[in-house]
C-alpha positions in Angstrom: -54.0 41.4 -11.7 -56.8 42.5 -14.0 -60.6 41.9 -13.6 -63.2 40.7 -16.0 -65.9 43.0 -17.4 -68.5 41.8 -20.0 -66.5 38.6 -20.5 -63.4 40.6 -21.4 -60.2 40.2 -19.4 -56.9 41.8 -20.2 -54.1 39.3 -19.5 -52.3 39.6 -16.1 -48.8 41.2 -16.3 -45.9 40.2 -14.2 -42.8 42.4 -14.0 -39.3 41.3 -12.8 -36.0 43.1 -12.4 -32.4 42.3 -11.6 -29.6 44.8 -11.4 -26.0 45.4 -10.4 -24.9 48.8 -9.4 -21.9 50.9 -8.4 -21.9 53.9 -6.2 -20.7 57.0 -8.2 -21.3 59.7 -5.6 -22.7 59.9 -2.1 -22.8 61.9 1.1 -23.1 59.6 4.1 -26.5 59.9 5.7 -27.8 62.4 3.1 -27.9 61.1 -0.5 -26.6 58.4 -2.8 -26.2 58.1 -6.6 -25.7 54.7 -8.3 -25.1 53.7 -11.9 -26.7 50.4 -12.6 -27.1 47.7 -15.3 -30.6 46.3 -15.1 -32.2 43.2 -16.6 -36.0 43.9 -16.8 -38.7 41.5 -17.9 -42.4 41.7 -18.7 -44.4 38.5 -18.8 -48.0 39.0 -20.0 -50.8 36.4 -20.3 -53.1 36.3 -23.3 -56.2 38.7 -23.4 -59.7 37.3 -23.5 -62.1 39.4 -25.5 -65.9 38.6 -25.2 -64.9 35.2 -23.8 -62.6 34.4 -26.8 -58.8 34.2 -26.3 -56.9 36.7 -28.4 -54.1 34.6 -30.0 -52.2 37.8 -30.9 -51.6 38.9 -27.3 -49.3 37.9 -24.4 -45.8 36.8 -24.3 -42.5 37.5 -22.5 -39.9 40.2 -23.2 -36.5 40.7 -21.6 -34.6 44.0 -21.7 -31.0 45.0 -20.7 -29.5 48.4 -20.2 -28.2 51.2 -17.9 -30.0 53.3 -15.4 -29.3 55.9 -12.8 -30.6 55.5 -9.2 -30.7 58.5 -6.8 -31.8 58.3 -3.1 -32.2 60.4 0.0 -33.7 59.4 3.3 -37.2 60.5 2.0 -37.0 60.4 -1.8 -35.8 57.9 -4.4 -35.8 57.6 -8.2 -34.6 55.3 -10.9 -34.5 56.3 -14.6 -33.2 54.0 -17.4 -33.5 52.8 -20.9 -33.0 49.2 -22.0 -32.7 47.4 -25.4 -34.8 44.3 -26.1 -32.5 41.2 -25.8 -35.1 38.5 -26.1 -38.8 38.4 -26.9 -41.2 35.4 -27.1 -44.6 36.9 -28.2 -47.7 34.9 -28.9 -49.3 35.2 -32.4 -48.6 38.2 -34.7 -47.4 41.1 -32.6 -45.0 44.0 -33.2 -41.7 43.5 -31.4 -40.3 46.2 -29.1 -36.9 47.6 -29.6 -36.5 49.6 -26.3 -38.0 49.8 -22.9 -37.9 53.1 -20.9 -38.5 53.0 -17.2 -38.7 55.5 -14.5 -40.0 55.4 -10.9 -40.2 57.9 -8.2 -40.9 57.3 -4.5 -41.5 59.6 -1.5 -41.4 58.4 2.1 -43.9 60.1 4.5 
């Protein structure tokens, strides 16, 4: 969720993910490696610049592709690349071809 500053507000962005995976290697109680196919989406509202709606902003994009997930009891990571399979963008915007994603987490 974004905030407003000087009557300018960048559109809120909503992310969604769905995936199916298959264990490819593991050591019970220690670590796990999964190969996954993910469907990732980004839905963005229009921007408002100086109180005026930017008609060339916002939209919805859906991506599909593989990723690798690795996890231990304290660490996890997911790295993948997806191709754009559907895009509904508002106004005149450049379309994406790919979406690269990575996240890392550490449990204290």
